Residue frames relative to the residue before (quaternion, step in Angstrom):
aa qw qx qy qz dx dy dz
M 1.0000 0.0000 0.0000 0.0000 0.00 0.00 0.00
R 0.3458 -0.7329 0.5503 0.2010 3.60 -0.96 0.88
I 0.0172 -0.8262 0.5570 -0.0832 3.55 -0.55 1.24
A 0.1632 -0.7510 0.6313 0.1035 3.56 -0.99 0.88
V 0.1540 -0.7688 0.6165 0.0714 3.55 -0.89 1.00
V 0.1518 -0.8106 0.5643 0.0385 3.54 -0.51 1.22
G 0.7726 0.1824 -0.1854 0.5792 3.56 -0.34 1.28
V 0.0370 -0.8221 0.5676 -0.0264 3.57 -0.55 1.15
G 0.2249 0.7276 -0.5974 0.2513 3.49 0.54 1.31
A 0.8219 -0.2017 0.1463 0.5122 3.57 -1.13 -0.60
V 0.7077 0.4624 -0.2654 0.4637 3.59 0.87 -0.96
G 0.7167 0.4438 -0.2648 0.4683 3.59 0.69 -1.05
G 0.6471 0.5273 -0.3194 0.4485 3.55 1.02 -0.81
Y 0.6916 0.4768 -0.2985 0.4529 3.59 0.85 -0.92
F 0.7587 0.3957 -0.2401 0.4585 3.58 0.57 -1.12
G 0.6282 0.5161 -0.3416 0.4714 3.58 1.01 -0.68
G 0.6443 0.5298 -0.3130 0.4542 3.54 1.03 -0.80
R 0.6569 0.5057 -0.3134 0.4632 3.57 0.94 -0.85
L 0.6685 0.4915 -0.3086 0.4651 3.58 0.98 -0.80
A 0.6296 0.5063 -0.3306 0.4878 3.59 1.07 -0.67
Q 0.6185 0.5494 -0.3250 0.4582 3.57 1.04 -0.81
A 0.6806 0.4906 -0.2743 0.4700 3.58 1.13 -0.73
G 0.6272 -0.5843 0.3262 0.3985 3.58 1.25 0.01
H 0.4644 0.6640 -0.4664 0.3548 3.59 1.21 0.12
D 0.4950 -0.6332 0.5110 0.3049 3.55 -1.25 0.52
V 0.0508 0.8316 -0.5418 0.1111 3.55 0.12 1.37
V 0.0579 -0.7634 0.6420 0.0415 3.54 -1.00 0.88
F 0.2663 -0.7690 0.5675 0.1250 3.56 -0.86 1.03
L 0.1950 -0.7521 0.6194 0.1127 3.56 -0.85 1.01
A 0.1314 0.7970 -0.5662 0.1642 3.55 -0.50 1.21
R 0.1883 -0.7712 0.5950 0.1257 3.55 -1.32 0.02
G 0.8148 0.3177 -0.1932 0.4447 3.53 -1.34 0.15
E 0.8463 -0.1155 0.1152 0.5070 3.53 -1.07 -0.86
T 0.6354 0.5351 -0.3414 0.4398 3.58 0.99 -0.75
L 0.6450 0.5093 -0.3181 0.4727 3.58 0.94 -0.85
D 0.6594 0.5071 -0.3072 0.4623 3.59 0.92 -0.90
A 0.6729 0.5029 -0.2977 0.4536 3.58 0.95 -0.89
L 0.6239 0.5338 -0.3382 0.4598 3.58 1.01 -0.78
R 0.6831 0.4774 -0.2841 0.4740 3.57 0.95 -0.83
A 0.7044 0.4869 -0.2699 0.4403 3.58 1.03 -0.81
H 0.8469 0.0335 0.0223 0.5302 3.61 0.75 -0.98
G 0.5727 -0.6216 0.3819 0.3738 3.59 1.21 0.20
L 0.6091 -0.5337 0.4475 0.3794 3.52 -1.35 -0.32
R 0.0913 -0.7995 0.5932 0.0240 3.57 -0.85 0.97
V 0.0319 -0.8090 0.5862 -0.0300 3.57 -0.77 1.04
K 0.1398 -0.7444 0.6492 0.0704 3.53 -0.90 1.04
S 0.0688 0.8396 -0.5240 0.1259 3.57 -0.51 1.17
I 0.5043 -0.6259 0.5042 0.3156 3.54 -1.16 0.68
A 0.6563 0.4723 -0.3060 0.5025 3.58 1.30 -0.22
G 0.7190 -0.3948 0.2386 0.5199 3.57 1.30 0.15
D 0.3849 -0.7295 0.5203 0.2214 3.57 -0.71 1.09
F 0.0827 0.7943 -0.6011 0.0290 3.57 -1.17 0.52
E 0.2123 -0.7530 0.6086 0.1323 3.55 -1.33 0.31
I 0.1733 -0.7043 0.6715 0.1517 3.53 -1.24 0.56
L 0.2594 -0.8522 0.4354 0.1303 3.54 0.02 1.34
Q 0.8049 0.1042 -0.0525 0.5818 3.59 1.00 -0.69
P 0.0039 -0.8379 0.5455 -0.0179 3.58 0.50 1.16
R 0.4817 -0.6015 0.5353 0.3459 3.54 -1.24 0.42
V 0.0029 0.8117 -0.5818 0.0504 3.58 -0.75 1.03
A 0.0135 -0.7724 0.6348 0.0111 3.53 -1.28 0.48
A 0.3818 -0.7147 0.5416 0.2238 3.52 -1.20 0.60
D 0.7867 0.2030 -0.0712 0.5786 3.56 1.23 -0.43
A 0.5360 -0.6497 0.4374 0.3152 3.56 -0.97 0.86
N 0.5800 0.5959 -0.3784 0.4066 3.60 1.12 -0.50
E 0.6185 0.5496 -0.3371 0.4492 3.58 1.22 -0.44
V 0.7059 0.5069 -0.2327 0.4366 3.57 1.23 -0.50
G 0.2500 -0.7652 0.5506 0.2208 3.58 0.73 -1.03
A 0.7563 -0.4073 0.2705 0.4348 3.55 -1.32 -0.02
V 0.1215 -0.7798 0.6129 0.0386 3.55 -1.10 0.83
D 0.6081 -0.5537 0.4193 0.3845 3.56 -1.30 0.14
V 0.8045 0.0515 0.0314 0.5909 3.55 0.96 -0.97
I 0.1418 -0.7446 0.6446 0.0996 3.54 -1.11 0.78
L 0.1494 -0.7502 0.6387 0.0832 3.56 -0.79 1.05
V 0.1612 -0.7946 0.5813 0.0682 3.57 -0.48 1.19
A 0.0163 0.8534 -0.5125 0.0935 3.55 -0.23 1.34
V 0.3780 0.6907 -0.5225 0.3272 3.59 1.13 0.51
K 0.6244 -0.5160 0.4080 0.4212 3.59 -1.25 0.25
A 0.6806 -0.5396 0.3187 0.3797 3.57 -1.13 0.69
P 0.6757 0.4976 -0.3359 0.4279 3.67 0.83 -0.76
Q 0.6612 0.5212 -0.3077 0.4432 3.60 1.20 -0.38
V 0.4875 0.7094 -0.4238 0.2819 3.59 1.21 -0.40
R 0.6594 0.5258 -0.3248 0.4282 3.59 0.81 -0.96
Q 0.6942 0.4731 -0.2713 0.4697 3.59 0.95 -0.87
V 0.7082 0.4814 -0.2635 0.4442 3.59 0.93 -0.91
A 0.5748 0.6685 -0.3742 0.2875 3.58 0.94 -0.91
P 0.6983 0.4673 -0.3230 0.4355 3.69 0.67 -0.88
S 0.6411 0.5476 -0.3323 0.4228 3.61 1.09 -0.62
L 0.6214 0.5731 -0.3337 0.4171 3.60 1.25 -0.27
T 0.3824 0.7672 -0.4553 0.2405 3.59 1.25 -0.14
P 0.6590 0.5165 -0.3432 0.4256 3.68 0.87 -0.73
L 0.6285 0.5468 -0.3336 0.4412 3.60 1.22 -0.39
V 0.6668 0.5489 -0.2771 0.4210 3.56 1.23 -0.50
G 0.0580 -0.7660 0.6403 0.0024 3.51 -0.80 1.15
P 0.7730 -0.3689 0.2332 0.4605 3.61 -1.26 -0.02
E 0.7870 0.3203 -0.1571 0.5034 3.60 1.01 -0.79
T 0.4084 0.7459 -0.4569 0.2610 3.61 1.23 0.08
A 0.1735 -0.7537 0.6264 0.0968 3.55 -1.07 0.84
V 0.2101 -0.7711 0.5945 0.0888 3.56 -0.95 0.98
I 0.0669 -0.8056 0.5887 -0.0023 3.57 -0.71 1.11
P 0.2053 -0.7820 0.5761 0.1200 3.61 -0.48 1.14
L 0.1866 -0.8037 0.5600 0.0756 3.57 -1.01 0.84
Q 0.3835 0.7567 -0.4578 0.2659 3.58 1.24 0.34
N 0.5126 -0.5482 0.5418 0.3784 3.51 -1.36 0.20
G 0.6877 0.4716 -0.3465 0.4297 3.57 -1.21 0.47
L 0.5542 -0.6492 0.4512 0.2603 3.52 -1.39 -0.09
E 0.6935 0.5763 -0.2521 0.3512 3.57 1.14 -0.54
A 0.4975 0.6923 -0.4251 0.3043 3.63 1.15 -0.35
P 0.6423 0.5258 -0.3677 0.4193 3.69 0.80 -0.76
G 0.6686 0.5020 -0.3046 0.4564 3.58 0.95 -0.82
L 0.6449 0.5181 -0.3203 0.4616 3.58 0.99 -0.80
L 0.6736 0.4847 -0.2918 0.4756 3.58 0.96 -0.86
A 0.6337 0.5347 -0.3335 0.4486 3.58 1.01 -0.79
G 0.6410 0.5399 -0.3241 0.4389 3.57 1.02 -0.76
A 0.7314 0.4226 -0.2283 0.4842 3.58 1.08 -0.72
L 0.8115 0.3053 -0.1124 0.4855 3.58 0.96 -0.89
G 0.5937 -0.5540 0.3721 0.4496 3.59 1.26 -0.21
S 0.4672 -0.7159 0.4442 0.2683 3.56 -0.66 1.09
E 0.6040 0.5848 -0.3646 0.4003 3.60 1.12 -0.58
H 0.6890 0.4859 -0.2810 0.4586 3.60 1.18 -0.43
V 0.7121 0.5111 -0.2473 0.4130 3.57 1.12 -0.66
L 0.2074 -0.7470 0.6231 0.1034 3.52 -0.94 1.01
G 0.4676 -0.5727 0.5514 0.3863 3.52 -1.33 0.07
G 0.0879 0.8252 -0.5517 0.0834 3.58 -0.91 0.81
L 0.0082 0.7688 -0.6393 0.0104 3.50 -1.31 0.42
C 0.1848 -0.7555 0.6075 0.1613 3.54 -1.32 0.14
K 0.2190 -0.7478 0.6123 0.1340 3.52 -1.30 0.43
I 0.3375 0.7033 -0.5618 0.2756 3.54 -0.66 1.15
F 0.1850 -0.7090 0.6559 0.1815 3.55 -1.24 0.47
A 0.2586 0.7475 -0.5546 0.2583 3.51 -0.32 1.32
S 0.1213 -0.7816 0.6061 0.0843 3.55 -1.25 0.33
K 0.4347 -0.6453 0.5599 0.2849 3.51 -1.28 0.48
T 0.1625 -0.8308 0.5290 0.0594 3.58 -0.42 1.21
G 0.7758 -0.0386 0.0089 0.6297 3.56 1.32 -0.09
P 0.6887 -0.4503 0.3267 0.4649 3.62 -1.18 0.14
A 0.8437 -0.0243 -0.0516 0.5338 3.57 -0.66 1.22
I 0.5874 0.5045 -0.3904 0.4981 3.58 1.14 0.69
I 0.0558 -0.8230 0.5633 -0.0471 3.56 -0.57 1.23
E 0.0988 -0.7682 0.6272 0.0816 3.56 -1.13 0.69
H 0.1486 -0.7682 0.6206 0.0515 3.55 -0.75 1.14
M 0.0215 -0.8583 0.5103 -0.0485 3.56 -0.49 1.22
G 0.8301 0.1004 -0.0596 0.5452 3.63 1.14 -0.02
L 0.7872 0.2932 -0.2850 0.4616 3.53 -1.32 0.55
Q 0.4591 -0.6220 0.5485 0.3185 3.52 -1.26 0.49
P 0.4012 -0.7449 0.4679 0.2555 3.62 -0.45 1.13
A 0.0630 0.7970 -0.5948 0.0832 3.55 -0.95 0.92
I 0.1816 -0.7186 0.6576 0.1350 3.51 -1.29 0.58
E 0.0706 -0.7795 0.6220 0.0231 3.56 -0.96 0.93
F 0.1237 0.7953 -0.5844 0.1032 3.58 -0.95 0.83
G 0.1139 0.7852 -0.6039 0.0760 3.54 -1.27 0.38
E 0.6476 -0.4931 0.3936 0.4272 3.55 -1.29 0.24
R 0.5292 -0.6716 0.4204 0.3036 3.55 -0.90 0.92
N 0.6899 0.4493 -0.2868 0.4898 3.61 1.15 -0.48
G 0.5760 -0.6355 0.3578 0.3693 3.60 1.25 0.13
S 0.4979 0.6709 -0.4315 0.3405 3.59 1.22 -0.02
K 0.4178 -0.6658 0.5572 0.2679 3.54 -1.29 0.44
T 0.0123 0.8244 -0.5640 0.0457 3.58 -0.67 1.03
Q 0.6182 -0.5581 0.4124 0.3693 3.53 -1.26 0.46
R 0.6411 0.5363 -0.3569 0.4171 3.61 0.96 -0.70
V 0.6265 0.5183 -0.3436 0.4700 3.59 1.02 -0.71
E 0.6683 0.4910 -0.3013 0.4706 3.57 0.92 -0.86
R 0.6385 0.5326 -0.3258 0.4501 3.58 1.01 -0.78
I 0.6649 0.4816 -0.3022 0.4844 3.59 0.96 -0.83
R 0.6263 0.5404 -0.3413 0.4464 3.58 0.97 -0.82
E 0.6707 0.4945 -0.3026 0.4627 3.57 0.86 -0.92
A 0.6543 0.5124 -0.3179 0.4564 3.59 0.97 -0.80
F 0.6942 0.4865 -0.2818 0.4495 3.58 0.88 -0.94
Q 0.5901 0.6049 -0.3683 0.3877 3.59 1.12 -0.56
S 0.5724 0.5981 -0.3872 0.4059 3.58 1.19 -0.28
A 0.6064 0.5685 -0.3505 0.4315 3.60 1.24 -0.33
I 0.3354 -0.7130 0.5771 0.2148 3.56 -0.99 0.85
G 0.7720 0.3865 -0.2495 0.4386 3.56 -1.26 0.28
M 0.7599 0.2134 -0.1837 0.5860 3.59 1.23 0.39
S 0.2466 -0.7429 0.5975 0.1739 3.53 -1.19 0.52
T 0.2625 -0.7518 0.5890 0.1378 3.54 -1.25 0.53
V 0.0476 -0.8120 0.5802 -0.0433 3.56 -0.70 1.15
T 0.1063 -0.7656 0.6310 0.0667 3.56 -1.07 0.80
P 0.1713 -0.8306 0.5218 0.0916 3.61 0.18 1.26
S 0.5743 -0.6058 0.4275 0.3470 3.56 -1.16 0.58
D 0.7745 0.1688 -0.0902 0.6030 3.59 1.17 -0.57
I 0.2110 -0.8189 0.5210 0.1162 3.59 -0.01 1.28
E 0.5940 0.5590 -0.3822 0.4342 3.63 1.06 -0.56
A 0.6564 0.4894 -0.3110 0.4825 3.58 0.94 -0.86
A 0.6302 0.5349 -0.3342 0.4528 3.58 1.04 -0.75
L 0.6323 0.5238 -0.3297 0.4659 3.60 1.04 -0.75
W 0.6558 0.4944 -0.3042 0.4827 3.58 0.98 -0.80
Q 0.6271 0.5350 -0.3410 0.4519 3.59 1.01 -0.77
K 0.6594 0.4819 -0.3233 0.4780 3.58 0.95 -0.77
L 0.6239 0.5385 -0.3414 0.4518 3.58 0.97 -0.84
L 0.6307 0.5542 -0.3212 0.4381 3.56 0.97 -0.87
Y 0.7110 0.4500 -0.2522 0.4779 3.57 1.05 -0.74
V 0.7924 0.3743 -0.1999 0.4383 3.56 0.55 -1.17
E 0.6432 0.5507 -0.3441 0.4057 3.61 0.99 -0.72
P 0.6847 0.4487 -0.3170 0.4790 3.66 0.76 -0.81
L 0.6193 0.5409 -0.3529 0.4466 3.60 1.01 -0.74
G 0.6950 0.4606 -0.2729 0.4799 3.57 0.94 -0.86
A 0.6843 0.5046 -0.2908 0.4388 3.57 0.92 -0.92
V 0.6950 0.4429 -0.2752 0.4950 3.59 0.81 -0.98
G 0.6312 0.5402 -0.3310 0.4474 3.57 1.00 -0.80
A 0.6713 0.4985 -0.3009 0.4585 3.58 0.98 -0.83
V 0.6482 0.5067 -0.3201 0.4697 3.59 1.02 -0.72
V 0.7345 0.4166 -0.2239 0.4867 3.56 0.88 -0.98
R 0.2649 -0.7823 0.5075 0.2455 3.58 1.23 -0.61
E 0.5842 0.5398 -0.3779 0.4738 3.56 1.02 0.88
P 0.4971 -0.6702 0.4651 0.2956 3.61 -1.14 0.63
A 0.7813 -0.3746 0.2422 0.4365 3.53 -1.39 0.08
G 0.6325 0.5669 -0.3421 0.4019 3.59 0.94 -0.83
V 0.6856 0.4532 -0.2768 0.4979 3.58 1.03 -0.76
L 0.6366 0.5521 -0.3346 0.4219 3.58 0.90 -0.92
R 0.7299 0.4260 -0.2454 0.4749 3.60 0.92 -0.85
A 0.6714 0.5299 -0.2964 0.4250 3.60 1.13 -0.56
V 0.6887 0.4351 -0.2702 0.5132 3.57 1.10 -0.67
P 0.4708 -0.7179 0.4173 0.2979 3.66 -0.47 1.10
E 0.6629 0.5226 -0.3204 0.4299 3.58 0.93 -0.82
T 0.7063 0.4292 -0.2799 0.4885 3.60 0.90 -0.82
R 0.5779 0.5610 -0.3758 0.4584 3.58 1.14 -0.53
R 0.6632 0.4849 -0.3017 0.4838 3.60 0.96 -0.85
L 0.6269 0.5354 -0.3363 0.4552 3.59 1.03 -0.77
L 0.6412 0.5275 -0.3106 0.4627 3.56 0.98 -0.87
Q 0.6937 0.4625 -0.2872 0.4717 3.59 0.83 -0.91
S 0.6252 0.5352 -0.3462 0.4504 3.61 1.01 -0.72
A 0.6332 0.5190 -0.3306 0.4694 3.58 1.03 -0.78
M 0.6431 0.5170 -0.3153 0.4687 3.58 1.01 -0.79
E 0.6482 0.5227 -0.3152 0.4552 3.57 0.99 -0.81
E 0.6162 0.5338 -0.3506 0.4609 3.59 1.08 -0.63
V 0.6317 0.5268 -0.3331 0.4609 3.59 0.99 -0.78
V 0.6446 0.5121 -0.3201 0.4688 3.60 0.94 -0.84
A 0.6551 0.5253 -0.3204 0.4385 3.58 0.90 -0.91
I 0.6491 0.5044 -0.3147 0.4745 3.59 1.00 -0.80
A 0.6526 0.5222 -0.3184 0.4473 3.58 0.88 -0.93
L 0.6699 0.4979 -0.3026 0.4602 3.58 0.86 -0.93
K 0.6484 0.5166 -0.3183 0.4599 3.58 0.99 -0.81
R 0.7154 0.4256 -0.2424 0.4983 3.58 1.13 -0.65
G 0.6145 -0.6185 0.3233 0.3678 3.58 1.24 0.35
V 0.4916 0.6304 -0.4468 0.4016 3.57 1.23 0.37
A 0.3768 -0.7619 0.4877 0.1990 3.57 -0.72 1.09
L 0.1507 0.7711 -0.6001 0.1501 3.57 -0.21 1.32
D 0.4801 -0.6525 0.5140 0.2823 3.54 -1.13 0.76
P 0.4568 -0.7016 0.4704 0.2791 3.64 -0.69 0.99
K 0.6329 0.5411 -0.3320 0.4432 3.60 1.22 -0.35
L 0.4175 0.7458 -0.4467 0.2646 3.59 1.25 -0.11
P 0.6213 0.5430 -0.3772 0.4206 3.67 0.90 -0.67
E 0.6381 0.5133 -0.3335 0.4671 3.59 0.97 -0.77
Q 0.6634 0.4958 -0.3015 0.4724 3.57 0.97 -0.85
A 0.6450 0.5236 -0.3207 0.4550 3.58 1.03 -0.78
I 0.6240 0.5245 -0.3381 0.4703 3.58 1.02 -0.73
Q 0.6260 0.5231 -0.3359 0.4709 3.60 1.04 -0.72
R 0.6342 0.5084 -0.3323 0.4784 3.60 1.08 -0.65
V 0.6056 0.5335 -0.3517 0.4742 3.58 1.07 -0.67
D 0.6245 0.5516 -0.3317 0.4424 3.58 1.06 -0.75
E 0.6914 0.4846 -0.2706 0.4624 3.59 1.16 -0.56
L 0.5294 0.6457 -0.4046 0.3730 3.59 1.25 -0.21
P 0.5845 -0.5160 0.4644 0.4202 3.58 -1.22 0.31
A 0.6087 -0.6058 0.3667 0.3579 3.58 -0.96 0.85
G 0.7345 0.4356 -0.2347 0.4645 3.57 1.04 -0.73
A 0.4107 0.7447 -0.4544 0.2650 3.60 1.26 0.03
T 0.0021 -0.7683 0.6400 -0.0092 3.54 -1.11 0.80
A 0.4948 -0.6347 0.5020 0.3167 3.56 -1.20 0.55
S 0.6325 -0.5615 0.3710 0.3834 3.58 -1.15 0.60
M 0.6251 0.5324 -0.3516 0.4496 3.62 0.98 -0.72
H 0.6101 0.5462 -0.3298 0.4697 3.57 1.02 -0.83
R 0.6910 0.4885 -0.2920 0.4456 3.58 0.77 -1.03
D 0.6650 0.5054 -0.3116 0.4530 3.57 0.94 -0.86
I 0.6595 0.5097 -0.3155 0.4535 3.59 0.92 -0.87
V 0.6627 0.5017 -0.3052 0.4648 3.58 0.89 -0.92
A 0.6982 0.4663 -0.2655 0.4739 3.59 1.06 -0.76
G 0.4876 -0.6819 0.4230 0.3441 3.59 1.26 -0.07
K 0.4832 0.6588 -0.4335 0.3803 3.57 1.22 0.51
P 0.5723 -0.5292 0.4659 0.4188 3.62 -1.18 0.35
S 0.1329 -0.8233 0.5516 0.0157 3.57 -0.89 0.94
E 0.6252 -0.5174 0.4251 0.4009 3.53 -1.36 -0.21
F 0.1769 0.8461 -0.4862 0.1279 3.56 1.28 0.41
E 0.7344 0.4222 -0.2568 0.4653 3.61 0.70 -1.03
F 0.6815 0.4776 -0.2875 0.4741 3.60 1.15 -0.57
Q 0.7047 0.3640 -0.2635 0.5491 3.58 1.27 -0.11
V 0.7721 0.3039 -0.1868 0.5260 3.61 0.26 -1.20
G 0.6612 0.5245 -0.3124 0.4360 3.58 0.89 -0.92
T 0.6383 0.5240 -0.3260 0.4602 3.57 1.00 -0.79
V 0.6496 0.5092 -0.3247 0.4619 3.59 0.91 -0.88
V 0.6619 0.5024 -0.3099 0.4621 3.59 0.92 -0.88
R 0.6716 0.4928 -0.3083 0.4595 3.61 0.85 -0.89
Y 0.6909 0.4710 -0.2879 0.4668 3.56 0.85 -0.96
G 0.6204 0.5476 -0.3430 0.4445 3.58 1.05 -0.70
R 0.6797 0.4771 -0.2859 0.4781 3.55 0.94 -0.89
E 0.6370 0.5286 -0.3254 0.4570 3.59 1.00 -0.83
S 0.7499 0.4000 -0.1983 0.4882 3.58 1.00 -0.86
D 0.3984 -0.7453 0.4498 0.2889 3.58 1.34 0.06
V 0.3949 0.6821 -0.4970 0.3631 3.54 0.95 1.02
P 0.4524 -0.6851 0.4882 0.2960 3.63 -0.76 0.95
I 0.0112 0.8059 -0.5893 0.0548 3.59 -0.83 1.02
P 0.0060 -0.8533 0.5214 0.0052 3.63 0.68 1.01
V 0.6465 0.5149 -0.3340 0.4532 3.61 0.98 -0.77
H 0.7162 0.4498 -0.2675 0.4617 3.58 0.78 -0.99
S 0.6096 0.5455 -0.3611 0.4476 3.60 1.03 -0.66
T 0.6685 0.4909 -0.2948 0.4745 3.57 0.98 -0.83
I 0.6608 0.5004 -0.3080 0.4670 3.59 0.91 -0.92
Y 0.6359 0.5340 -0.3350 0.4453 3.58 0.95 -0.86
A 0.6752 0.4898 -0.2922 0.4678 3.58 0.88 -0.94
A 0.6671 0.5223 -0.3016 0.4373 3.59 1.01 -0.81
L 0.7628 0.3881 -0.1962 0.4785 3.59 0.97 -0.82
L 0.5135 0.6894 -0.4103 0.3044 3.59 1.16 -0.46
P 0.6603 0.5088 -0.3550 0.4232 3.68 0.77 -0.76
S 0.6805 0.4787 -0.3092 0.4606 3.60 0.87 -0.87
E 0.6237 0.5239 -0.3483 0.4640 3.61 1.05 -0.65
R 0.6633 0.4912 -0.3116 0.4707 3.58 0.92 -0.86
R 0.6273 0.5208 -0.3452 0.4649 3.60 1.00 -0.69
A 0.6509 0.5221 -0.3181 0.4500 3.58 0.95 -0.88
R 0.7066 0.4352 -0.2519 0.4979 3.60 1.11 -0.64
G 0.5355 -0.6579 0.3943 0.3535 3.58 1.24 0.15
E 0.5125 0.6617 -0.4003 0.3732 3.57 1.27 0.37
L 0.7462 0.2764 -0.1596 0.5842 3.58 1.30 -0.16
S 0.1239 -0.8309 0.5412 0.0362 3.58 -0.58 1.12
A 0.5690 0.6214 -0.3851 0.3765 3.60 1.16 -0.45
């Protein structure tokens, strides 16, 4: 299968690397130091599921160099999707499927607006990994997985065909949930509170779960996400926050979400696509969100400073 991976950070590097390792025709679209590093020494991945290298990956700086592919994995950060989406048009042929892997809920709609809704699936990934250098990835937690499906919930041959192709890759699982919208909300419920509370407290998962007050704060944030989803007609189990906290208990003590790491480092983050989305949807749906309203207000100044919007 011919696959274009757009963005070679922790997500694109890991999953694109695994698919290339499995023998798929993978081309990485990258720029700057990452593009130079891929050309110079390839892709290097350190993983609890087994280290590996792709020594001579196919790389490109522009989609025009690639042409139409079977699958596009969009692995840039959520704030970059709107800007990147129109540039992907040369990758799209009549049968191309686009799978977004961003945190949050809005990437599928943004991609559909630029590339055509008929091409875009709902998608997400699960992994705790970080980019430790240009084209150098470290996977340190969770069983890596990609989940995707038709946005209208229908079962199609293209989804099954991609699932079967991706299953040949080791070190990752492929899931096609019956309700991809609910799956997106379930991921948001897990990763957004972990990143938001972690960024406010400036502590990793081990501390958040060990201190009773922060553990309760984390679960309360998760409960707010469930309440919003239910109000908006998304079928989520009210017990999911308890299950999500148990998953936090299984993380390495030092684990942090990517949004947390970016905020602490003073970098632009997915803040508006995670915390901001919860706050907007909560207000639109008239759902009380005291935890998220407070976290949003607490983190907003540093996010605006990181984006060059606040100089004081």
